[in-house]
N, C-alpha and C positions, 0 to 999 in steps of 0.2 A: 602669068605667074600665079601660083597657088600656095598659100600658107596653110599648114596643117598643125592644129593643136590637139593633143591627145590627153584626155583625162580618164584615169582608171579609178573605179571604186568597186571593189569586189569583182563580180562578173560582168558589170555594166561598164562599157567603154564608150565615151562620147568623143567623136571625131569632129572637130570644128574646122570647117574649110572657109578660106577667104581668098577670093580671086576668081579666076576663070578655070572651069573644068573643060579643058580643050586638049587637042591632040598632044601638044608638047608635055603636058603634065599628068595626063589621065592614068598612065601606068604607075606613076608615083603614088597616086591616090589609092589604087588597088593594092599595091604592095604595103602601104602604110597600114591599111586595115588588116590584111591577111597576115602580116608579120607580128601582130599583137597576139601573143600566145594565150593570154588569160581571157580572151574575149568569149563571153557566153552570149551577151547581148551587145550588138554594135549599133550605136545610134549615130547617124550621119547628120550633123547640124549644117544645113545649107543656107542659113540666114544671110551669109555674106558672100555667096557665090553670085558673081555678076553676069556670067555667061556660061553656056554649056553647048557643046557641039556633039556630033555623032560619037566621037571618041569618049566624051563624058557620059553619054547615055550607055554606050557599050560597057564602060567601066561599072556603072550602076548595075547593069544586067549581069555582068561577070561576078560582082559581089553578091548579088541575089542568088545566083547559082551556087557559089561557094558556101553561102550560109545554109542553103537547103541540103547540100551534100555533106556538110560537116556538122549538121545538127545545131547550128547556131541561129540566132534571131537577128535579123537586120531590119532597122527602122529608119525612116527618113523623118527629119524634124525641121521646122521653120523653112519650108520650101517656098522660095520666092514665087510670086504670081507668074512670071514669065516661064520659069522652069516647070511650074505646075501645069501651065498650058502645053508645054512641050511634052510632058509625060502623058497628058490627056490625048494630044494629037497622035501620039505613037501607041496609045492604048497601054502604056506601061504603068499607068496609075492603077491598073487592075491587079498587078502582081505585087506591088510594094505595100508594106505596112507603113502607115503614117503615125507619128507619135505627137500627141498634143503636149502642151506644157504641163498639164495636169498628169498625164501618163508618165512623162519624164520625171516629174517630181516623185511620183509613186515608185518608179523603177529605182531612182537614186535612194529613196528612203529604205526600200527593201534591201538594196545592196549594202547600204550603210549599216543596217541592222545585222546583216550576215557577217560583215567585217567585224562588227563589235561583238559577235558571238551570241547575238540574240537568238532565241529559239524560233520565233516566227514574227511576222509583221502582218497585221491585218488592217484593212481600211476601216477607219471609224468615222462616224458622222461628225461633221464640224459643229461643235457646240457653241463656239463664240460667234460674235457678230462681225468679225473681221473678214471682209471679202477677200477671196483669193483671186485677184485680178492677174492677168498675164504679167504685168510688171512686178507684182508681188511674188508670183511664182518664180519668175526669172531671178529676182533678187535672192530668194531662198536657195534656188538651184546653184547660182554663182557662189553663194556663201558656203555651200556644201562641198563644192569642188575646190 
């Protein structure tokens, strides 16, 4: 079973998957991503994916092809170590873009400012001493969604 949660913010759409990306549900995953009309940047959050088979890999490759032919960006985020190994073994890690928590926060901030009508958003140096640790970034990201 695979649960899919979709969060849209401007042109950035985060797809959170929980469960297994296997033959019975792989096509559902592909359709969930491709049916989102406003997707400019699709981020696939795989943190809670417990297993992936050839159908799951095929779906990721299909989505990669779709993103390239439609002028969209596809990024993978929070890839579990077992799935990271699978991508490396199949050499698919060379075609995918991976999104760190910091990059995700930057994408969401940029999208948020676009939605708010801001003219532009540029990265500025962090001037306070508060560390941006992965839990802190995740908390900010969750609060934004």
